[in-house]
N, CA, C and O atoms as a GROMACS GRO file, in nm:
protein
  328
    1UNK      N    1  -1.875  -3.487  -3.604
    1UNK     CA    2  -1.810  -3.426  -3.487
    1UNK      C    3  -1.682  -3.312  -3.475
    1UNK      O    4  -1.574  -3.354  -3.517
    2UNK      N    5  -1.682  -3.195  -3.431
    2UNK     CA    6  -1.588  -3.078  -3.477
    2UNK      C    7  -1.464  -3.112  -3.449
    2UNK      O    8  -1.484  -3.204  -3.370
    3UNK      N    9  -1.366  -3.101  -3.457
    3UNK     CA   10  -1.239  -3.123  -3.425
    3UNK      C   11  -1.183  -3.055  -3.354
    3UNK      O   12  -1.141  -2.953  -3.409
    4UNK      N   13  -1.157  -3.064  -3.236
    4UNK     CA   14  -1.111  -2.973  -3.127
    4UNK      C   15  -0.959  -2.898  -3.171
    4UNK      O   16  -0.917  -2.788  -3.133
    5UNK      N   17  -0.891  -2.998  -3.267
    5UNK     CA   18  -0.751  -2.960  -3.279
    5UNK      C   19  -0.796  -2.812  -3.370
    5UNK      O   20  -0.716  -2.720  -3.354
    6UNK      N   21  -0.877  -2.792  -3.433
    6UNK     CA   22  -0.879  -2.701  -3.574
    6UNK      C   23  -0.969  -2.593  -3.550
    6UNK      O   24  -1.028  -2.540  -3.644
    7UNK      N   25  -0.990  -2.547  -3.396
    7UNK     CA   26  -1.041  -2.452  -3.388
    7UNK      C   27  -0.997  -2.339  -3.473
    7UNK      O   28  -0.885  -2.322  -3.522
    8UNK      N   29  -1.136  -2.242  -3.486
    8UNK     CA   30  -1.128  -2.132  -3.544
    8UNK      C   31  -1.023  -2.018  -3.482
    8UNK      O   32  -1.051  -1.980  -3.369
    9UNK      N   33  -0.892  -1.954  -3.551
    9UNK     CA   34  -0.820  -1.865  -3.460
    9UNK      C   35  -0.865  -1.769  -3.363
    9UNK      O   36  -0.807  -1.730  -3.262
   10UNK      N   37  -1.037  -1.720  -3.433
   10UNK     CA   38  -1.075  -1.644  -3.346
   10UNK      C   39  -1.174  -1.677  -3.249
   10UNK      O   40  -1.244  -1.586  -3.204
   11UNK      N   41  -1.194  -1.812  -3.205
   11UNK     CA   42  -1.302  -1.847  -3.121
   11UNK      C   43  -1.246  -1.785  -2.990
   11UNK      O   44  -1.128  -1.752  -3.001
   12UNK      N   45  -1.290  -1.766  -2.893
   12UNK     CA   46  -1.231  -1.725  -2.777
   12UNK      C   47  -1.250  -1.872  -2.643
   12UNK      O   48  -1.348  -1.944  -2.626
   13UNK      N   49  -1.123  -1.872  -2.573
   13UNK     CA   50  -1.135  -2.017  -2.514
   13UNK      C   51  -1.297  -2.003  -2.418
   13UNK      O   52  -1.374  -1.915  -2.379
   14UNK      N   53  -1.285  -2.133  -2.414
   14UNK     CA   54  -1.415  -2.183  -2.363
   14UNK      C   55  -1.471  -2.311  -2.369
   14UNK      O   56  -1.394  -2.380  -2.436
   15UNK      N   57  -1.631  -2.422  -2.308
   15UNK     CA   58  -1.666  -2.494  -2.392
   15UNK      C   59  -1.733  -2.468  -2.530
   15UNK      O   60  -1.793  -2.571  -2.562
   16UNK      N   61  -1.746  -2.372  -2.622
   16UNK     CA   62  -1.824  -2.386  -2.739
   16UNK      C   63  -1.684  -2.356  -2.814
   16UNK      O   64  -1.595  -2.296  -2.753
   17UNK      N   65  -1.665  -2.406  -2.967
   17UNK     CA   66  -1.578  -2.363  -3.046
   17UNK      C   67  -1.631  -2.354  -3.182
   17UNK      O   68  -1.742  -2.404  -3.199
   18UNK      N   69  -1.576  -2.301  -3.276
   18UNK     CA   70  -1.583  -2.350  -3.426
   18UNK      C   71  -1.483  -2.389  -3.513
   18UNK      O   72  -1.383  -2.318  -3.518
   19UNK      N   73  -1.489  -2.473  -3.574
   19UNK     CA   74  -1.399  -2.595  -3.664
   19UNK      C   75  -1.357  -2.455  -3.782
   19UNK      O   76  -1.444  -2.384  -3.832
   20UNK      N   77  -1.216  -2.440  -3.806
   20UNK     CA   78  -1.163  -2.338  -3.911
   20UNK      C   79  -1.185  -2.450  -4.034
   20UNK      O   80  -1.167  -2.572  -4.044
   21UNK      N   81  -1.239  -2.329  -4.132
   21UNK     CA   82  -1.266  -2.406  -4.234
   21UNK      C   83  -1.164  -2.497  -4.309
   21UNK      O   84  -1.208  -2.580  -4.389
   22UNK      N   85  -1.036  -2.486  -4.288
   22UNK     CA   86  -0.927  -2.569  -4.345
   22UNK      C   87  -0.905  -2.693  -4.269
   22UNK      O   88  -0.814  -2.767  -4.306
   23UNK      N   89  -0.985  -2.729  -4.157
   23UNK     CA   90  -1.000  -2.869  -4.090
   23UNK      C   91  -0.954  -2.943  -4.220
   23UNK      O   92  -0.988  -2.915  -4.334
   24UNK      N   93  -0.870  -3.044  -4.179
   24UNK     CA   94  -0.834  -3.180  -4.292
   24UNK      C   95  -0.948  -3.261  -4.265
   24UNK      O   96  -0.962  -3.356  -4.342
   25UNK      N   97  -1.045  -3.244  -4.160
   25UNK     CA   98  -1.088  -3.334  -4.171
   25UNK      C   99  -1.264  -3.318  -4.205
   25UNK      O  100  -1.370  -3.360  -4.158
   26UNK      N  101  -1.222  -3.239  -4.303
   26UNK     CA  102  -1.353  -3.216  -4.373
   26UNK      C  103  -1.476  -3.168  -4.291
   26UNK      O  104  -1.585  -3.187  -4.345
   27UNK      N  105  -1.477  -3.100  -4.155
   27UNK     CA  106  -1.561  -3.049  -4.082
   27UNK      C  107  -1.538  -2.914  -4.023
   27UNK      O  108  -1.574  -2.867  -3.915
   28UNK      N  109  -1.485  -2.873  -4.103
   28UNK     CA  110  -1.497  -2.709  -4.131
   28UNK      C  111  -1.613  -2.610  -4.143
   28UNK      O  112  -1.727  -2.635  -4.182
   29UNK      N  113  -1.576  -2.522  -4.112
   29UNK     CA  114  -1.685  -2.411  -4.139
   29UNK      C  115  -1.709  -2.410  -4.297
   29UNK      O  116  -1.618  -2.412  -4.380
   30UNK      N  117  -1.838  -2.406  -4.325
   30UNK     CA  118  -1.897  -2.336  -4.486
   30UNK      C  119  -1.935  -2.212  -4.540
   30UNK      O  120  -1.964  -2.174  -4.653
   31UNK      N  121  -1.924  -2.135  -4.386
   31UNK     CA  122  -2.016  -1.979  -4.437
   31UNK      C  123  -2.141  -1.995  -4.447
   31UNK      O  124  -2.199  -1.893  -4.484
   32UNK      N  125  -2.231  -2.115  -4.422
   32UNK     CA  126  -2.356  -2.108  -4.410
   32UNK      C  127  -2.419  -2.017  -4.367
   32UNK      O  128  -2.529  -1.993  -4.416
   33UNK      N  129  -2.362  -1.927  -4.250
   33UNK     CA  130  -2.444  -1.857  -4.176
   33UNK      C  131  -2.523  -1.892  -4.107
   33UNK      O  132  -2.547  -1.797  -4.032
   34UNK      N  133  -2.588  -1.979  -4.082
   34UNK     CA  134  -2.702  -2.036  -4.004
   34UNK      C  135  -2.655  -1.962  -3.812
   34UNK      O  136  -2.712  -1.872  -3.751
   35UNK      N  137  -2.541  -2.042  -3.772
   35UNK     CA  138  -2.550  -1.979  -3.653
   35UNK      C  139  -2.530  -1.845  -3.601
   35UNK      O  140  -2.588  -1.804  -3.501
   36UNK      N  141  -2.439  -1.768  -3.677
   36UNK     CA  142  -2.463  -1.627  -3.645
   36UNK      C  143  -2.560  -1.572  -3.701
   36UNK      O  144  -2.560  -1.451  -3.679
   37UNK      N  145  -2.635  -1.603  -3.756
   37UNK     CA  146  -2.792  -1.533  -3.808
   37UNK      C  147  -2.871  -1.573  -3.706
   37UNK      O  148  -2.962  -1.494  -3.685
   38UNK      N  149  -2.868  -1.720  -3.594
   38UNK     CA  150  -2.923  -1.716  -3.514
   38UNK      C  151  -2.911  -1.696  -3.362
   38UNK      O  152  -2.993  -1.665  -3.276
   39UNK      N  153  -2.828  -1.713  -3.361
   39UNK     CA  154  -2.766  -1.641  -3.239
   39UNK      C  155  -2.586  -1.550  -3.256
   39UNK      O  156  -2.469  -1.587  -3.244
   40UNK      N  157  -2.661  -1.414  -3.290
   40UNK     CA  158  -2.537  -1.328  -3.324
   40UNK      C  159  -2.467  -1.303  -3.195
   40UNK      O  160  -2.344  -1.292  -3.189
   41UNK      N  161  -2.541  -1.296  -3.098
   41UNK     CA  162  -2.481  -1.287  -2.965
   41UNK      C  163  -2.348  -1.352  -2.923
   41UNK      O  164  -2.260  -1.293  -2.860
   42UNK      N  165  -2.343  -1.486  -2.966
   42UNK     CA  166  -2.264  -1.540  -2.962
   42UNK      C  167  -2.173  -1.635  -3.076
   42UNK      O  168  -2.090  -1.721  -3.048
   43UNK      N  169  -2.208  -1.597  -3.187
   43UNK     CA  170  -2.122  -1.596  -3.304
   43UNK      C  171  -2.094  -1.526  -3.405
   43UNK      O  172  -2.187  -1.508  -3.483
   44UNK      N  173  -1.983  -1.476  -3.433
   44UNK     CA  174  -1.959  -1.415  -3.522
   44UNK      C  175  -1.914  -1.481  -3.646
   44UNK      O  176  -1.872  -1.597  -3.642
   45UNK      N  177  -1.921  -1.395  -3.785
   45UNK     CA  178  -1.870  -1.430  -3.886
   45UNK      C  179  -1.686  -1.361  -3.935
   45UNK      O  180  -1.673  -1.240  -3.953
   46UNK      N  181  -1.574  -1.446  -3.948
   46UNK     CA  182  -1.452  -1.380  -4.008
   46UNK      C  183  -1.480  -1.256  -4.138
   46UNK      O  184  -1.582  -1.188  -4.132
   47UNK      N  185  -1.425  -1.246  -4.200
   47UNK     CA  186  -1.387  -1.154  -4.343
   47UNK      C  187  -1.456  -1.245  -4.428
   47UNK      O  188  -1.523  -1.195  -4.518
   48UNK      N  189  -1.453  -1.407  -4.414
   48UNK     CA  190  -1.450  -1.477  -4.518
   48UNK      C  191  -1.607  -1.533  -4.515
   48UNK      O  192  -1.656  -1.606  -4.601
   49UNK      N  193  -1.683  -1.476  -4.381
   49UNK     CA  194  -1.789  -1.554  -4.364
   49UNK      C  195  -1.796  -1.688  -4.299
   49UNK      O  196  -1.898  -1.756  -4.309
   50UNK      N  197  -1.692  -1.728  -4.234
   50UNK     CA  198  -1.678  -1.846  -4.188
   50UNK      C  199  -1.711  -1.781  -3.994
   50UNK      O  200  -1.690  -1.671  -3.943
   51UNK      N  201  -1.762  -1.897  -3.940
   51UNK     CA  202  -1.814  -1.839  -3.761
   51UNK      C  203  -1.699  -1.877  -3.702
   51UNK      O  204  -1.618  -1.963  -3.738
   52UNK      N  205  -1.700  -1.790  -3.590
   52UNK     CA  206  -1.617  -1.820  -3.467
   52UNK      C  207  -1.689  -1.770  -3.351
   52UNK      O  208  -1.732  -1.655  -3.338
   53UNK      N  209  -1.702  -1.885  -3.250
   53UNK     CA  210  -1.720  -1.798  -3.129
   53UNK      C  211  -1.632  -1.658  -3.062
   53UNK      O  212  -1.511  -1.642  -3.054
   54UNK      N  213  -1.757  -1.556  -3.012
   54UNK     CA  214  -1.687  -1.437  -2.982
   54UNK      C  215  -1.716  -1.407  -2.831
   54UNK      O  216  -1.669  -1.326  -2.752
   55UNK      N  217  -1.831  -1.525  -2.820
   55UNK     CA  218  -1.887  -1.497  -2.656
   55UNK      C  219  -1.972  -1.642  -2.616
   55UNK      O  220  -2.073  -1.689  -2.667
   56UNK      N  221  -1.892  -1.689  -2.508
   56UNK     CA  222  -1.922  -1.803  -2.439
   56UNK      C  223  -2.043  -1.768  -2.375
   56UNK      O  224  -2.045  -1.657  -2.320
   57UNK      N  225  -2.165  -1.850  -2.368
   57UNK     CA  226  -2.314  -1.869  -2.280
   57UNK      C  227  -2.256  -1.850  -2.184
   57UNK      O  228  -2.133  -1.844  -2.186
   58UNK      N  229  -2.307  -1.838  -2.104
   58UNK     CA  230  -2.323  -1.834  -1.935
   58UNK      C  231  -2.429  -1.902  -1.877
   58UNK      O  232  -2.408  -1.996  -1.800
   59UNK      N  233  -2.551  -1.861  -1.908
   59UNK     CA  234  -2.683  -1.925  -1.877
   59UNK      C  235  -2.757  -2.071  -1.880
   59UNK      O  236  -2.666  -2.146  -1.916
   60UNK      N  237  -2.818  -2.112  -1.871
   60UNK     CA  238  -2.897  -2.266  -1.889
   60UNK      C  239  -2.920  -2.170  -2.013
   60UNK      O  240  -2.829  -2.176  -2.095
   61UNK      N  241  -3.020  -2.086  -2.042
   61UNK     CA  242  -3.103  -2.034  -2.177
   61UNK      C  243  -2.979  -2.037  -2.267
   61UNK      O  244  -2.985  -2.130  -2.347
   62UNK      N  245  -2.870  -1.964  -2.276
   62UNK     CA  246  -2.772  -1.949  -2.368
   62UNK      C  247  -2.698  -2.063  -2.396
   62UNK      O  248  -2.653  -2.090  -2.507
   63UNK      N  249  -2.687  -2.122  -2.310
   63UNK     CA  250  -2.580  -2.256  -2.348
   63UNK      C  251  -2.696  -2.361  -2.434
   63UNK      O  252  -2.646  -2.421  -2.529
   64UNK      N  253  -2.856  -2.389  -2.405
   64UNK     CA  254  -2.932  -2.446  -2.504
   64UNK      C  255  -2.927  -2.344  -2.624
   64UNK      O  256  -2.935  -2.411  -2.727
   65UNK      N  257  -2.921  -2.243  -2.647
   65UNK     CA  258  -2.869  -2.154  -2.772
   65UNK      C  259  -2.771  -2.206  -2.845
   65UNK      O  260  -2.768  -2.240  -2.963
   66UNK      N  261  -2.681  -2.208  -2.750
   66UNK     CA  262  -2.543  -2.201  -2.856
   66UNK      C  263  -2.551  -2.392  -2.861
   66UNK      O  264  -2.455  -2.432  -2.927
   67UNK      N  265  -2.623  -2.490  -2.818
   67UNK     CA  266  -2.625  -2.622  -2.838
   67UNK      C  267  -2.712  -2.634  -2.906
   67UNK      O  268  -2.702  -2.740  -2.967
   68UNK      N  269  -2.828  -2.560  -2.941
   68UNK     CA  270  -2.908  -2.572  -3.090
   68UNK      C  271  -2.803  -2.530  -3.206
   68UNK      O  272  -2.781  -2.617  -3.290
   69UNK      N  273  -2.749  -2.433  -3.217
   69UNK     CA  274  -2.666  -2.390  -3.318
   69UNK      C  275  -2.580  -2.551  -3.377
   69UNK      O  276  -2.579  -2.611  -3.484
   70UNK      N  277  -2.519  -2.573  -3.248
   70UNK     CA  278  -2.442  -2.706  -3.291
   70UNK      C  279  -2.529  -2.825  -3.341
   70UNK      O  280  -2.497  -2.887  -3.442
   71UNK      N  281  -2.625  -2.853  -3.276
   71UNK     CA  282  -2.686  -2.957  -3.368
   71UNK      C  283  -2.772  -2.914  -3.489
   71UNK      O  284  -2.842  -2.996  -3.548
   72UNK      N  285  -2.765  -2.794  -3.522
   72UNK     CA  286  -2.798  -2.790  -3.665
   72UNK      C  287  -2.709  -2.744  -3.803
   72UNK      O  288  -2.745  -2.733  -3.920
   73UNK      N  289  -2.591  -2.726  -3.746
   73UNK     CA  290  -2.454  -2.737  -3.760
   73UNK      C  291  -2.515  -2.791  -3.878
   73UNK      O  292  -2.621  -2.846  -3.847
   74UNK      N  293  -2.488  -2.801  -4.031
   74UNK     CA  294  -2.484  -2.861  -4.181
   74UNK      C  295  -2.362  -2.935  -4.162
   74UNK      O  296  -2.365  -3.045  -4.216
   75UNK      N  297  -2.235  -2.902  -4.091
   75UNK     CA  298  -2.125  -2.965  -4.168
   75UNK      C  299  -2.049  -3.005  -4.018
   75UNK      O  300  -1.930  -3.036  -4.016
   76UNK      N  301  -2.148  -2.999  -3.868
   76UNK     CA  302  -2.106  -3.037  -3.794
   76UNK      C  303  -1.956  -2.937  -3.755
   76UNK      O  304  -1.855  -3.007  -3.756
   77UNK      N  305  -1.940  -2.840  -3.734
   77UNK     CA  306  -1.829  -2.729  -3.735
   77UNK      C  307  -1.809  -2.674  -3.608
   77UNK      O  308  -1.706  -2.616  -3.574
   78UNK      N  309  -1.939  -2.699  -3.518
   78UNK     CA  310  -1.998  -2.620  -3.386
   78UNK      C  311  -1.910  -2.734  -3.302
   78UNK      O  312  -1.925  -2.850  -3.340
   79UNK      N  313  -1.811  -2.704  -3.180
   79UNK     CA  314  -1.822  -2.839  -3.086
   79UNK      C  315  -1.823  -2.785  -2.964
   79UNK      O  316  -1.784  -2.670  -2.949
   80UNK      N  317  -1.870  -2.862  -2.852
   80UNK     CA  318  -1.846  -2.800  -2.706
   80UNK      C  319  -1.768  -2.945  -2.629
   80UNK      O  320  -1.798  -3.059  -2.596
   81UNK      N  321  -1.674  -2.869  -2.628
   81UNK     CA  322  -1.593  -2.975  -2.538
   81UNK      C  323  -1.585  -2.952  -2.354
   81UNK      O  324  -1.498  -2.992  -2.276
   82UNK      N  325  -1.726  -2.864  -2.325
   82UNK     CA  326  -1.740  -2.821  -2.173
   82UNK      C  327  -1.796  -2.980  -2.115
   82UNK      O  328  -1.821  -2.998  -1.996
   0.00000   0.00000   0.00000
């Protein structure tokens, strides 16, 4: 599960977030590219390739797409505190 206390500094406020790569719990982003490759309208990459949320989903379909990325993340670095 993503560490809510280690949100990526570039993630905008809202339910979904990405965990900073330096998360002490070992659940930080590894820059695999899955989320921003599959849902670039919500996830972007920083200069090091680590993911962050730049737009929160609004519709049910958008939430489902972001939730799918959360479930597919290989290191559980995407969270939903909504």
